[in-house]
C-alpha positions in Angstrom: -34.1 -3.7 10.8 -32.4 -4.7 7.5 -35.2 -7.1 6.7 -37.9 -4.4 7.2 -36.0 -2.0 5.0 -35.6 -4.6 2.4 -39.3 -5.5 2.5 -40.2 -1.8 2.1 -37.9 -1.6 -0.9 -39.5 -4.7 -2.5 -42.9 -3.4 -1.7 -42.1 -0.1 -3.6 -40.9 -2.1 -6.5 -44.1 -4.2 -6.5 -46.1 -1.0 -6.3 -44.3 0.4 -9.3 -44.6 -2.7 -11.4 -46.9 -5.6 -10.6 -49.5 -3.4 -8.8 -50.2 -1.4 -11.9 -53.4 -1.6 -13.9 -52.6 -5.1 -15.1 -52.7 -6.3 -11.5 -56.1 -4.9 -10.8 -57.5 -6.2 -14.0 -56.0 -9.6 -13.2 -57.7 -9.5 -9.8 -61.0 -8.7 -11.4 -60.6 -11.6 -13.9 -59.9 -14.0 -11.1 -63.1 -12.9 -9.2 -65.1 -13.3 -12.5 -63.7 -16.8 -12.9 -64.7 -17.6 -9.4 -68.3 -16.4 -10.1 -68.4 -18.5 -13.3 -67.2 -21.5 -11.4 -69.7 -21.0 -8.6 -72.7 -20.6 -10.9 -73.2 -24.4 -11.7 -72.6 -25.2 -8.0 -75.3 -22.8 -6.7 -77.9 -25.5 -6.2 -75.4 -28.0 -4.7 -73.7 -25.7 -2.1 -74.9 -23.2 0.4 -73.9 -19.5 0.5 -71.1 -20.2 3.1 -69.5 -22.8 0.8 -69.7 -20.5 -2.2 -68.1 -17.7 0.0 -65.1 -20.0 0.5 -64.6 -20.2 -3.3 -64.5 -16.4 -3.5 -62.0 -16.4 -0.6 -59.8 -18.6 -2.7 -60.0 -16.0 -5.4 -58.8 -13.3 -2.9 -55.8 -15.5 -1.9 -54.9 -16.1 -5.5 -55.1 -12.4 -6.3 -52.9 -11.5 -3.3 -50.3 -14.2 -4.1 -50.2 -13.2 -7.8 -50.6 -9.4 -7.8 -50.0 -8.1 -4.3 -51.7 -6.1 -1.7 -53.8 -3.6 -3.8 -55.3 -6.2 -6.2 -56.1 -8.4 -3.1 -58.2 -5.6 -1.6 -60.0 -5.2 -4.9 -60.6 -8.9 -5.1 -62.1 -8.9 -1.5 -64.5 -6.1 -2.4 -65.5 -7.7 -5.7 -66.0 -11.1 -4.1 -68.5 -9.7 -1.6 -70.3 -7.7 -4.3 -70.5 -10.7 -6.8 -71.7 -13.1 -4.0 -74.4 -10.6 -3.0 -75.6 -9.8 -6.6 -75.5 -13.3 -8.1 -76.1 -15.8 -5.3 -77.9 -14.1 -2.4 -81.7 -13.6 -2.9 -83.0 -11.3 -4.2 -80.5 -11.9 -7.0 -79.2 -9.0 -9.2 -79.9 -6.7 -6.3 -77.9 -5.2 -3.5 -80.8 -5.8 -1.1 -80.4 -8.6 1.3 -83.4 -10.7 2.3 -81.9 -12.3 5.3 -80.0 -9.9 7.6 -77.8 -12.8 8.7 -76.0 -12.6 5.3 -74.8 -9.1 6.2 -72.7 -10.6 9.0 -71.5 -13.3 6.6 -70.5 -10.6 4.1 -68.7 -8.5 6.8 -66.8 -11.5 8.0 -66.0 -12.5 4.4 -64.7 -9.0 3.6 -62.6 -8.9 6.8 -61.2 -12.3 6.3 -60.5 -11.5 2.7 -58.7 -8.3 3.7 -56.6 -10.1 6.3 -55.8 -13.0 4.1 -54.9 -10.7 1.2 -52.7 -8.6 3.5 -50.9 -11.7 4.9 -50.4 -13.3 1.5 -49.1 -10.1 0.0 -46.7 -9.6 3.0 -45.4 -13.1 2.6 -44.8 -12.4 -1.1 -42.9 -9.2 -0.2 -40.8 -11.1 2.3 -40.1 -13.9 -0.2 -39.1 -11.3 -2.8 -36.9 -9.6 -0.2 -35.3 -12.9 0.8 -34.7 -13.7 -2.8 -33.2 -10.3 -3.4 -30.9 -10.7 -0.4 -29.8 -14.1 -1.6 -29.0 -12.7 -5.1 -27.1 -9.9 -3.6 -25.1 -12.2 -1.4 -24.4 -14.5 -4.3 -23.3 -11.6 -6.4 -21.0 -10.3 -3.6 -19.5 -13.7 -3.2 -18.8 -14.1 -6.9 -17.4 -10.6 -7.0 -15.1 -11.2 -4.0 -13.9 -14.5 -5.6 -13.0 -12.7 -8.8 -11.3 -9.9 -6.8 -9.3 -12.5 -5.0 -7.5 -13.4 -8.3 -7.2 -9.8 -9.5 -3.6 -8.6 -9.9 -4.1 -5.1 -11.5 -6.4 -2.1 -10.9 -7.8 -2.6 -14.4 -9.1 -6.0 -13.5 -10.7 -4.5 -10.3 -12.4 -1.8 -12.4 -13.9 -4.4 -14.8 -15.2 -6.6 -12.0 -16.7 -3.6 -10.2 -18.3 -2.3 -13.4 -20.0 -5.7 -14.1 -21.3 -6.0 -10.5 -22.8 -2.5 -10.3 -24.3 -2.8 -13.8 -25.9 -6.1 -12.9 -27.1 -5.4 -9.3 -27.8 -1.6 -9.3 -28.4 -0.9 -13.0 -25.8 1.8 -12.9 -22.5 2.8 -14.5 -19.3 2.9 -12.4 -15.8 4.4 -12.7 -12.8 3.6 -10.6 -10.0 6.1 -9.8 -6.9 4.9 -8.0 -4.0 6.8 -6.3 -0.8 6.3 -8.1 2.8 6.4 -6.7 2.7 10.2 -6.8 -0.6 10.3 -4.7 -2.6 11.6 -7.7 -5.9 10.0 -8.6 -6.0 8.4 -12.0 -8.9 6.8 -13.8 -8.7 3.1 -14.4 -10.5 1.5 -17.4 -13.5 2.9 -19.1 -16.8 4.2 -17.7 -18.2 7.6 -16.6 -15.7 10.3 -15.8 -15.5 10.4 -12.0 -15.5 13.8 -10.4 -14.5 14.9 -7.0 -18.0 15.9 -6.0 -21.4 14.3 -7.0 -23.3 16.3 -9.6 -26.8 15.0 -8.7 -28.8 12.7 -6.5 -28.2 9.8 -9.0 -24.4 10.2 -8.8 -22.5 8.8 -5.8 -18.8 9.0 -5.1 -17.5 6.7 -2.4 -13.9 6.8 -1.0 -12.2 3.4 -1.1 -11.0 3.4 2.5 -8.7 0.4 3.3 -7.0 -0.5 6.5 -3.9 1.6 6.0 -5.0 4.4 3.6 -7.5 5.6 1.1 -6.7 3.7 -2.1 -9.0 5.6 -4.5 -12.7 6.4 -5.1 -15.6 4.7 -6.8 -18.1 6.9 -8.8 -21.5 5.5 -9.6 -24.3 7.0 -11.7 -27.6 5.7 -12.9 -30.3 7.0 -15.2 -33.2 5.4 -13.2 -34.7 6.7 -10.0 -32.6 9.4 -8.4 -33.1 8.3 -4.8 -31.1 5.4 -3.5 -32.7 3.0 -1.1 -31.1 1.9 2.1 -30.4 -1.6 0.7 -28.8 -0.2 -2.4 -26.5 2.1 -0.4 -25.6 -0.8 1.9 -24.8 -2.9 -1.1 -22.8 -0.1 -2.7 -20.8 0.4 0.6 -20.0 -3.3 0.8 -18.8 -3.2 -2.8 -16.6 -0.3 -2.0 -15.1 -2.1 1.0 -14.2 -5.1 -1.1 -12.7 -2.9 -3.8 -10.6 -1.0 -1.2 -9.3 -4.2 0.3 -8.4 -5.6 -3.1 -6.6 -2.5 -4.1 -4.6 -2.5 -0.9 -3.6 -6.1 -1.5 -2.5 -5.3 -5.0 -0.5 -2.3 -3.7 1.4 -4.4 -1.2 2.0 -7.1 -3.8 3.6 -4.5 -6.0 5.7 -3.2 -3.0 6.8 -6.7 -2.2 7.7 -7.5 -5.8 9.6 -4.3 -6.1 11.5 -4.9 -2.9 12.2 -8.5 -3.9 13.6 -7.3 -7.3 15.7 -4.7 -5.5 17.1 -7.2 -3.0 17.9 -9.7 -5.7 19.5 -7.1 -7.9 21.6 -5.9 -5.0 22.6 -9.4 -4.1 23.7 -10.1 -7.7 25.5 -6.9 -7.9 27.3 -7.5 -4.6 28.3 -11.0 -5.7 29.6 -9.7 -9.0 31.6 -6.9 -7.3 33.0 -9.3 -4.7 34.1 -11.7 -7.4 35.6 -9.0 -9.6 37.4 -7.3 -6.7 38.7 -10.6 -5.3 40.1 -11.7 -8.7 41.7 -8.2 -9.2 43.5 -8.0 -5.9 46.3 -10.5 -6.6 47.3 -9.3 -10.0 47.2 -5.7 -8.8 49.4 -6.5 -5.8 51.8 -8.2 -8.2 51.8 -5.2 -10.5 52.7 -2.9 -7.6 55.5 -5.2 -6.6 56.9 -5.4 -10.1 56.7 -1.6 -10.6 58.7 -1.1 -7.4 61.2 -3.8 -8.3 62.0 -2.0 -11.6 63.4 0.8 -9.5 65.8 -1.5 -7.7 67.3 -3.2 -10.7 71.0 -2.9 -11.4 72.1 -1.1 -13.4 69.4 1.4 -12.3 66.7 2.5 -14.7 66.9 5.7 -16.7 65.0 8.8 -15.5 62.2 8.1 -18.0 62.0 4.4 -17.0 61.9 5.4 -13.3 59.1 7.9 -14.0 57.1 5.2 -15.8 57.6 2.7 -13.0 56.4 5.3 -10.4 53.3 6.0 -12.5 52.6 2.3 -12.8 52.9 1.7 -9.1 50.6 4.7 -8.3 48.0 3.5 -10.8 48.2 0.0 -9.5 47.7 1.2 -5.9 44.6 3.2 -6.9 43.2 0.1 -8.6 44.0 -2.0 -5.6 42.3 0.5 -3.3 39.3 0.5 -5.6 39.2 -3.3 -5.5 39.4 -3.2 -1.7 36.5 -0.8 -1.5 34.4 -3.0 -3.8 35.2 -6.1 -1.7 34.5 -4.3 1.6 31.2 -2.9 0.3 30.0 -6.3 -0.9 31.0 -7.9 2.4 29.3 -5.2 4.5 26.1 -5.3 2.6 26.0 -9.1 2.6 26.5 -9.2 6.4 29.5 -11.5 6.2 31.9 -8.9 7.9 32.2 -9.2 11.7 33.3 -6.0 13.4 36.4 -6.4 15.6 35.3 -3.8 18.0 37.6 -2.6 20.7 37.6 0.5 22.9 39.9 2.9 21.0 40.9 6.5 21.5 40.0 8.6 18.4 43.5 10.2 18.5 45.1 6.9 17.5 42.6 6.2 14.7 43.1 9.7 13.3 46.9 9.4 13.6 46.9 6.1 11.7 44.7 7.5 8.9 47.0 10.5 8.5 50.0 8.2 8.4 48.4 6.1 5.7 47.6 9.2 3.5 50.9 11.0 4.1 51.9 10.6 0.5 48.6 12.2 -0.7 48.6 15.1 1.8 52.0 16.6 0.8 50.3 19.5 -0.9 47.5 20.0 1.6 48.2 21.2 5.2 46.2 19.3 7.7 44.9 20.9 11.0 43.7 18.5 13.7 41.7 19.9 16.6 40.4 17.2 18.9 38.7 18.1 22.2 40.5 17.4 25.4 39.5 14.2 27.2 37.7 12.9 24.2 35.9 9.7 25.2 36.9 6.4 23.8 34.7 4.7 21.2 33.9 1.1 20.7 34.8 0.6 17.1 36.7 -1.5 14.6 39.8 0.6 14.3 40.7 -0.8 10.9 37.4 0.0 9.3 37.1 3.4 11.0 40.6 4.2 9.7 39.3 3.3 6.2 36.5 5.8 6.6 38.9 8.6 7.5 41.3 7.6 4.7 38.4 7.7 2.1 37.3 11.1 3.4 40.9 12.5 3.2 41.4 11.0 -0.3 38.1 12.6 -1.4 39.2 16.0 -0.1 42.5 15.7 -1.9 40.7 14.8 -5.2 38.3 17.6 -5.3 40.2 20.6 -3.7 42.9 22.7 -5.2 46.5 22.1 -4.1 47.5 24.3 -1.1 44.1 24.4 0.5 43.9 23.1 4.1 42.0 20.2 5.5 40.6 20.4 9.0 39.8 17.4 11.2 37.9 18.2 14.4 36.4 16.0 17.1 34.1 16.8 20.0 31.9 15.0 22.5 28.1 15.3 22.5 25.6 14.1 25.0 25.2 10.6 23.6 27.6 10.6 20.6 31.1 11.4 19.6 31.4 13.6 16.6 34.3 13.7 14.1 34.3 15.9 11.0 36.6 16.4 8.0 36.3 19.8 6.3 37.9 20.9 3.1 38.2 24.4 1.5 37.4 23.4 -2.1 34.5 24.3 -4.4 31.9 22.7 -2.1 29.1 20.2 -2.7 26.6 20.1 -5.6 23.4 21.8 -4.5 20.6 19.4 -3.5 22.7 16.2 -3.9 24.3 16.1 -0.4 22.7 12.8 0.5 22.8 11.4 -2.9 26.6 11.4 -2.9 26.6 8.5 -0.4 25.0 6.2 -2.9 27.0 3.7 -4.7 28.6 4.8 -8.0 27.6 8.4 -7.4 30.1 11.1 -7.9 30.1 14.9 -7.3 31.2 15.4 -10.9 29.1 13.6 -13.5 31.9 13.7 -16.0 35.5 14.7 -15.3 39.1 13.7 -15.2 39.1 13.0 -11.4 39.7 9.3 -10.9 37.3 7.1 -9.1 33.9 5.3 -9.5 31.9 6.8 -6.6 32.3 4.1 -4.0 34.3 5.9 -1.3 31.5 7.7 0.4 29.1 4.8 0.0 31.6 2.6 1.8 32.0 5.3 4.6 28.3 5.3 5.2 28.1 1.4 5.2 30.9 1.2 7.8 29.6 4.0 10.0 26.0 2.6 10.0 27.4 -0.9 10.8 28.8 0.8 14.0 25.3 2.2 14.8 26.4 5.7 13.8 25.5 8.2 11.0 27.4 10.3 8.5 26.3 13.2 6.4 27.7 16.0 4.2 26.9 19.7 4.5 28.1 22.8 2.7 30.1 25.4 4.6 28.9 29.0 4.1 32.5 30.3 3.9 33.4 27.8 1.3 34.1 24.1 1.1 32.4 21.1 2.4 32.2 19.2 5.7 31.7 15.5 6.3 30.4 14.8 9.8 30.3 11.3 11.3 28.8 10.5 14.6 29.4 7.4 16.6 27.5 6.2 19.7 29.1 7.1 23.0 29.3 4.2 25.4 30.8 3.5 28.7 34.2 1.8 28.5 34.8 -1.0 31.0 36.7 0.2 34.2 40.4 -0.2 34.2 41.6 -3.2 36.3 43.0 -2.2 39.7 46.7 -1.8 40.0 48.4 -4.8 41.6 50.0 -4.1 45.0 53.7 -4.9 45.2 54.4 -8.0 47.2 56.8 -7.8 50.0 59.7 -10.3 49.9 61.2 -11.2 53.2 64.9 -12.1 53.1 66.0 -14.4 55.8 
């Protein structure tokens, strides 16, 4: 099917070019040359032999100029043979009627030979055309294999289409925002074709449409089946290349992010580890100042208390940095045990008792709250960070509510404050590292508390999110998977002791 379409295309091209007036004139010249060559051989050869010479002229005309000139050569050969070599010469009359049969056979054979020769030429032209197309596609695919940017793809496609289709091409590629953008120079691609000579092909790759290819030519408006097939193959190659470039960019971006995150975690771990020892010493020295004899003055005691409080905050920050680095590097192993949430909440409240002196805390945990399989120390760190965060951003005297309930497949624990609430539209962004609710302010902290909470909760297979409260304030909700604790061991039966 493809071969016949290609042959028809080549035949149309031959009809438009080589089968013009020059082809017919050439066929007539060949027949005339055959007549001149046969003239000196008239006495040496018979009419049948001379007819073979004219048959050669028909074959030459068919091979050189195609089907139409071959038909003309066959007719001229019969006419010249009759006029010049069959008595009576220079007359269309035939003395011997047997020559009529010779002329008929000669004309028929000339037509068949001319048709076969022209067909072979068309097939040869079609095979050559297919070979050139395949070679061009191979060269284009080889160039596309080394392309690393859409601009290179556009240049390669433009050269191929200009060479094989005598047309101008433009490439438009989807950007990160899913908007088509022109790449390189060329015609301005539009969403819809504006005429028969203008084609717009979507670049459909395996996963998505990567762009579109617009092609326009100033020649014939109709596109043959072979040209459309070649154009579609080109579009398929371009789509595959653009998808490969897209995933290379994605992989490079991901690799850079992973490497940057690794370097940042390494730096944070190193800094926090080096800070913990001097900060702990500073806390100890500040507390020792208050125990000296004779005792410090009131001003000195106030300074010592402030130093101890600042050192504790810095120590907590260093601990958060170190824990965050360890969690994200995967070096922390959770010491998971089945724990009642009441104990974890109580431990967190005891750890923050000094901070909660000006905030009443209300705890409402559902009765028969199921146990959870968690690392109690890390989960306590989550609650401590949430309580410290509530103290930082809420006015003194406002309450903090801690509630717990059991869901179908999870256990939910929430911490609610009655402060100014959350910044609109940034509820999820607050859980990123070094992100704070207040861009600039006097509130201490670097924005690691909530990021550490999310890392710990997700390490347990749970989730945490923040949500505004319509009546005022904010609520942080964490959910942990609800499992089935192992059954309690059976009670041992008392053994009877027999006294003799």
